[in-house]
C-alpha positions, 0 to 999 in steps of 0.5 A: 682598362682593368682596375687593381687594388689601391685604385691603380688602373692599368691601361691596355695597348692595342694588339695592332701595335705589333704590326705597326712596329714591324711595318714602321721598322721595315719602312725605315729600312726601305728608305735608306740604302744600307737599310735595304741590305738589312731588310731580310734580317728585319723580316725574320727578327722584326716580328719577334721584336715587335711581339716582345716590345708589345708585351713589355709595354705597361701603363699603370695609373695610381692616384699619385703617379703614372708608371710606364714600363717598356723595353726588350733588351734594355728595360725601362721603368719611368715613374711620373708623379701626378704633380709633375705632369704639365700636359698630355697630348694626343698624336695622330699620323698617317700610319697611326691612323691607318691602324686606328692608333693614337700616340699619348705623350705625357709632358713634364718640366725638363723631361724631353730629351734635348737631342731627339726632342722626344719624351720618354713618356711617349706611348703609342697604341693605348686603347681609349687614349683620350679617356686615359688622358682625361683620367690622368688629368682628373687625378692630377687636378684632384691631387692639386686641389688637395682631394684625399686619394680614395682607397690608397690612403686608407689601405696604406694606413690600414696596412701600416696598422697591421704591421705595427700590431704584428711587430708589437706581438713579436716584441711581446713574445721576445720579452 
């Protein structure tokens, strides 16, 4: 994990995820009759898609929210406020275990899609997923307990003060 200004943390994803995406797509096509006909196309385009999707995955954690970005053709950015997070679950499966990957699902009230049962905040392949889960829950609990966000609040106030001072200087020159 790399730390950015204003106490934002970016959680990286495992490069093994590209192979997982490619193989899970191929396996899905193999089990369907129509999919077998499309499989040669997937063998050509699947590697490109898996790489692009992997590069689009972003997980930024701040003191107040979790921001998830993903998508190849249709980009999606989801911001989840810390105070709306109810639980974070870790998911493992046979194919995920084969690649040493874990699934991380951030659950909020009413977020789950009723038709598919799937959450938009369902991420695969986050490196150190258990540590990321613990960090998010700790930040959520700190916010719920009224702890002041460390650098975020101070840097925001400082920036606002600088903007105010600049506006005063501009106003003085205009007069």
